N, C-alpha and C positions, 0 to 999 in steps of 0.2 A: 059612567060605566056600570052596568047592571051585573052583579056577581052571578046571577043566573045564566049569563052568557059566557062565563068562564068555564073552560074545559081543561082537563089534564090528561096527557098521555104518558104513562109510566112504562118505560122499556125494561122488561124483566126476562129476557130470553137468553142471555149469555150463559156460557158454561163455566166461566171463572177458573180456567185451567191453572193459572199461576198461584192459586190458593189450594192446590192439591196437597195432601190427600183429603183435606176437609171438604173442599168443593169438588163434587163429582158430577158426571153427566146426569145421573138420576136425581141429584139433590145439590144443585149449584149454589154458589155463595149467597145469592140474593135471598135465599130462603133460610139462611143460617143467622144465628146470633153470634157474630164474629167477635164482638167486644164485651160480651157478658152483660148486655143491657136488658135482657129478658125479652127483647123484640128483634125480629129479623131485619135485615136491610130493607126488604120490601115493606114490612109493617111500619118501620120508621119513616120511609118515604111517603107512604099513604097518610100517616098521621100528620106530616108537615103540611098537607094540603087542606087541613081543617081551617075553614075561614077564607080560603083562597078560591075554592069552587065547591059547589054542592057535591055531596057524595055520589049522586046519580050521574054526575058529569065526569067521573073519573073512569078512564079506560086503561086497563093493563094489557100490554101486548107481550105474549110469552110463547114459548114452544108448546106445541100440542101435548107433549109428554108431561107438562107441568100444570095442567088444568086442576087436578085435585089438590096440589100444593097451594095454588093461589086461592082456591075456594076455602081450604082449611084455614089459611092465614088471614084472609080478608073476607069473612063470611057475608058481609053486607053487599058485596058485588053480585050483580045478576050475571047470568051466563052471557048476556048481550054485552056486558062491560068487560068481559075477558076475551080478548081477541087471540085466537090460536094460529100461530104460524106453522105451516106444515113442514117447513125447512128453513135453515138459517140463510138469510140474504143480506145481513148487515142492517144498518139503522134506517136508510132511506126507504126501502120497501115497508119496514115496520111502521114508520111514521106515516107513510102514504096510506097504508091500510086504515089506520086509526083516523086519519084526517078525512078520508072519504066516508068512513062510517059515521063520523060526527056530521058531515055535510048532509047525510041522508036524514038527519034529525032537524038541523037548523042551518040557516045561512048566516047567522049573526054571531057565531062563536069566536071567542078569543082563546087561543090554545097555548098551553105551556107543555113542553116536552121535557121529561126528566128521566135520567137513568135511575135504576133501583138499587144502586150499590154505592151510594155516597154517604158521607158523614157530615152533618152540619151542626155546629155547636150553638150558634145564636139564632134560635128559631124566629124570634120577633123581627130581627133585621132581615133574615131570609124572606119571610113572608111579606114584609114591607117592600123589599126589592122586587119580588115577584109581582106584587100589586102594581108597582111603578111600571114594570115592563108590560103588563097586561093593559094598563091604562093607555100607555103610549101606543101599543099595537092597535088598540081599538079606534084610534084617530089618525094613524099614519100607515102608509104602505111601507112597512118595515119588517125585516127579519132581525130579531133581537136575540143576542146571546149574553149570558152572564159571564163576565170576566173577573177572575179573582185577583185582587192585588197581591202580587207575589211577595213572599217573606224570605225567600232564599233562591239561589239559582238551581232549581230542581230540574233534573233531566227526565223525570218520569211523566211530565205533563206537556201537552201541546200549548203553544203560545199564540196570543192575538196581539197584533200591533194596531194601535188606534191613532186617530188624528188628534193631536194636542192643541190645535188652533182653537177649536170650539170649546170654550170653557164655561159656558153658562149652565151646564148641568153635568151630571154623571153619565149621560147618554152620549156616546161618541161614535163617529163614523169609523168603521173598520177599514184599515188599510190592507192587511193581509193576515192569513193564518199560517202558522209554521208548525210542522210536526215536531215531535219530541227531539230537542237538540242535544248535542254533546255538551259537556260541562263548560267548555270554552265559550260556545255561543250562548249558553244559558246565562253566563256571567255578563256577557255583552248586553243581552236583552235587559237584564235587571239594571245595569248601569245606565242604560239609555233612558229609562223612566217612562217609556211609552209602550210597554208590553204588559199584558196580564195573562194569567193562566186561563186556558180554555176549560170551563166547567162542564161543557157538553150539555148545557141546559138552553133550550131554544124557546122563544115566544114569538107568536105572530097571530094576526087575525086569520080566520079561515080563508078569506078571499086572498090575502097575501101569500099564504102557504100554498094554496092551490095554484096560483099564478106562477109562483116560483117553481113548482113541480112541473107544470106544463112547459115552462120555458127551458129548464135546465135538465130535467130527467123526463122528457116527454114520453118515452116508451113505457116507463113505470107508471106515470100518471094515467096514460091511456088504459093500461091493464086494469087499474082500479076504478076508473070511470066506467069501463065495460062491466065490471063486477058489481058496481054499486046498486044496480037495480034489484039484485038478489039479497042485499043486506037486510037483516031482521026478518028473513024468511028461512024455511028449511033448505033452500038452495044455496045458502051462503057458504057452507063448508066446501061444496064442490066448486063454487065460483072462485074461492080463495086458493084452492089447490091448483086450479088452472092458472090463475094469475101468478102464483109463486113459481110454477114450473117454467115460466117465461121470464121471470125477474132476474136481472143481473145483480151481482153482489156489489153494493156501493153504499158508502156512508153518507150521512147528511152533510158532513163537512166537505167531503170530496165532490159529492154530487151537486150540492146546492150552495152552501155557505161560501165556499171559496170562489164561486163563479158569479154570484149575484152582486149587484152594485148597491142595493138598498139594505146593506147589512150594518147593524149598529151593535155596540157593546155597552152594557151598563157596568161601570166600574164598581165592584162589589167586595165586601169584606164581612163574612159572617161565619168564620171558622169552618172552612170547607176542606174536605179531603176526599180523594177518590181512592177507595181501598181496593186496589187490584192486586197487591202483592203482599207477601208476608212481612216485608220490611215496612210497608205502609201501615199495616196493622200494628206492628211493634211501635212505630213512631207515634201512633195515636193512643195506644193503650197505657194504662197506669203501670208504673214501674216501682220496684222496691229499691232499697238503698244501694243494691248492687247493680241496678239498671236492668233487672230482669222483669219480664212480663210473664205471669203464669195465669193460664186460663184453664181451670179444672179444679176439682175439689181436693185432691190428694196429691200434691206435687211438692217434693222436697228438693231443695237445691243446696249444693255445697261447693264452695270455691268456684262458683259460676257467675259470669258477668255478662251484661249487655246481650242477653239471649231472650228468645220468646219460646215458651214451652206451652203447648196446648194438648190436652189429653182428656179422655172421657171421665166423667165423674166417678165411675166405678173402678177406675184404675189407680193404683198407687205408682207414681213415677218418681224415681230418684235420679237426679242428674248431678254429676260431680266433675269439676275440672274443665268445663266448657267456657269459651268466651266468644261472643258474636256468633251464636248458632241459632238455627231454627230446629226445634224438636216438636214434631206434630204427629199425633196418632189419631186415626179415625177409621172405624169400620174395617179392621183387619189390615190396615196399612200404617207403617211407621216410617216417617221420613226424618233423617238427621242431615242437615245441610248447613254449611257456613253461610251466614246471612249475606255476605258479599258475592256468593255464587248462586243466589236465588233465581237468576235469569235462566239457570239450567233446569228449572222445574218442568218446563215444557218437554225437555229431553227426557227427564225421568218418566213423565207421563207416557210418552211415546214408547219407551222401553217396557214400562209396566203393562202396557196394552198387550204385549206379546205373552205376558204371564197369565192373562185372562181378563175379559171385559169387566168382571166384577171389581177389579182394582182401580178402574178409571171411571 
């Protein structure tokens, strides 16, 4: 396999509502440094691709409103590498746009599709796993997903059941995908030994990806095949606006992966987390002896335990007497919420919208 044939599609268009008030419509979570690492989620994701594919083969798909944010954070990308969605249509149209854009350049591509909001601890193992997937994709008609070996019965992730009969490698045939289960089923999945977490990372050759799209989401595939002739020309923006105006809202999982028969999973373990909620950020972040995570320059805690407090560097924040709480302030909004009630953040955002668009 020639590394020059490897391409990456980074999905960076989500709003990240569950991390409000830090993640907003005009500056969502993928552009933030949520863990205090000095790099945003997007920058971390791009950095992981070093050595996996050439820089010029990286495509970032994002909302049209975020063009300047992407250019600022990843300045080596050309405008042809930043694909702008005129509206949100979930991940299948997002991947289809980038796939057909790549197809206009080459027919030999092997493609890795990655979300821009994940944390990975063991970079070497991750890159090795991705190379294995790309190598396999280059010689097989296969849609490959990375499945994370579970460490606990987590209800926040989707699960993949795989065939345990074939044991000659870590690449296994997928039996089925399961949406986020309740705790009872999550425990059953873990006990069975044949389920992994769905990391939402896909790998396939260009030919296999396009064939899967034509078979399982033919209307979407046709829209981008029709638009393809205008890619890399001044007509591309208009062609994409037309395509998206007819696209249905469908995910890669629902639209393709759950329907296709040639789906495989690589059993993986490289310190992975999908940071979509405040609790997931808390679980990943460093904690003091009281179990508190503080992200900010001037935060004082007293009689406070197992809480996450995030505030701007120029604010002095004093927290006393809290246990298991989220305290998050950003850009004129302060949220104080029990960590076990974080699922209500979407409700808070909906109500805050009535107070003014600048709050969401």
